C-alpha positions as a Markdown table, in Angstrom:
| # | Residue | x | y | z |
|---|---|---|---|---|
| 1 | Met | 0.0 | 0.0 | 0.0 |
| 2 | Ala | 1.3 | 3.4 | -0.9 |
| 3 | Ala | 2.2 | 5.7 | 2.0 |
| 4 | Ser | -0.1 | 8.4 | 0.6 |
| 5 | Val | -3.1 | 6.1 | 0.9 |
| 6 | Asp | -2.3 | 4.7 | 4.3 |
| 7 | Lys | -3.9 | 6.9 | 6.9 |
| 8 | Thr | -2.2 | 5.1 | 9.8 |
| 9 | Gly | 1.3 | 5.7 | 8.6 |
| 10 | Leu | 2.2 | 2.1 | 9.2 |
| 11 | Ser | 3.5 | 1.6 | 5.7 |
| 12 | Ser | 6.4 | 4.0 | 6.4 |
| 13 | Ile | 7.8 | 1.9 | 9.2 |
| 14 | Pro | 9.7 | -0.5 | 6.9 |
| 15 | Leu | 11.2 | 2.5 | 5.1 |
| 16 | Ile | 12.4 | 4.0 | 8.3 |
| 17 | Val | 14.0 | 0.7 | 9.4 |
| 18 | Gly | 15.7 | 0.4 | 6.0 |
| 19 | Val | 17.0 | 4.0 | 6.1 |
| 20 | Asn | 18.3 | 3.6 | 9.7 |
| 21 | Ala | 20.2 | 0.4 | 8.7 |
| 22 | Ser | 21.7 | 2.0 | 5.6 |
| 23 | Asn | 22.7 | 5.1 | 7.7 |
| 24 | Ala | 24.4 | 2.9 | 10.3 |
| 25 | Ala | 26.3 | 1.1 | 7.6 |
| 26 | Tyr | 27.4 | 4.4 | 6.0 |
| 27 | Gln | 28.5 | 5.7 | 9.4 |
| 28 | Ala | 30.5 | 2.5 | 10.0 |
| 29 | Arg | 32.3 | 2.8 | 6.7 |
| 30 | Ser | 33.0 | 6.5 | 7.2 |
| 31 | Asp | 34.4 | 5.8 | 10.6 |
| 32 | Ala | 36.7 | 3.1 | 9.3 |
| 33 | Arg | 38.0 | 5.3 | 6.6 |
| 34 | Met | 38.6 | 8.2 | 9.0 |
| 35 | Lys | 40.5 | 6.0 | 11.4 |
| 36 | Ala | 42.6 | 4.5 | 8.6 |
| 37 | Ala | 43.4 | 8.1 | 7.4 |
| 38 | Glu | 44.3 | 9.2 | 10.9 |
| 39 | Glu | 46.7 | 6.2 | 11.3 |
| 40 | Glu | 48.3 | 6.9 | 8.0 |
| 41 | Asp | 48.8 | 10.6 | 8.9 |
| 42 | Leu | 50.3 | 9.6 | 12.2 |
| 43 | Gln | 52.7 | 7.2 | 10.6 |
| 44 | Ala | 53.7 | 9.9 | 8.1 |
| 45 | Thr | 54.4 | 12.3 | 10.9 |
| 46 | Tyr | 56.5 | 9.7 | 12.7 |
| 47 | Arg | 58.5 | 9.1 | 9.5 |
| 48 | Lys | 59.0 | 12.8 | 8.9 |
| 49 | Tyr | 60.4 | 13.4 | 12.4 |
| 50 | Gly | 62.5 | 10.2 | 12.4 |
| 51 | Met | 60.5 | 8.2 | 14.9 |
| 52 | Lys | 59.7 | 4.5 | 15.2 |
| 53 | Pro | 56.2 | 3.4 | 14.2 |
| 54 | Asp | 55.2 | 3.2 | 17.9 |
| 55 | Gly | 56.1 | 6.9 | 18.4 |
| 56 | Thr | 59.3 | 6.5 | 20.3 |
| 57 | Pro | 62.5 | 8.3 | 19.3 |
| 58 | Ser | 64.7 | 6.4 | 16.9 |
| 59 | Gly | 67.9 | 8.2 | 17.8 |
| 60 | Arg | 68.2 | 9.7 | 14.3 |
| 61 | Pro | 68.2 | 13.4 | 13.9 |
| 62 | Gly | 65.0 | 14.9 | 12.6 |
| 63 | Pro | 64.6 | 17.5 | 9.9 |
| 64 | Gly | 66.2 | 20.8 | 10.6 |
| 65 | Ser | 68.6 | 19.3 | 13.1 |
| 66 | Gly | 72.1 | 20.8 | 12.8 |
| 67 | Pro | 75.2 | 18.7 | 12.8 |
| 68 | Ala | 76.3 | 17.6 | 16.2 |
| 69 | Asn | 79.4 | 19.8 | 17.1 |
């Protein structure tokens, strides 16, 4: 039955359930992409400043470090 004909509004319930499910799936995908991008950015920062992947110093001089005199 079309929603425009249904006076009770019950025909719109399956549509709402479907929209909620697709919205939750979209949010989960977006969250996973965001977390992957954050981790990639963090690892790029570690590489830039000469750090180990866990964020600890590697002992190598970073960019802009002068020679040790």
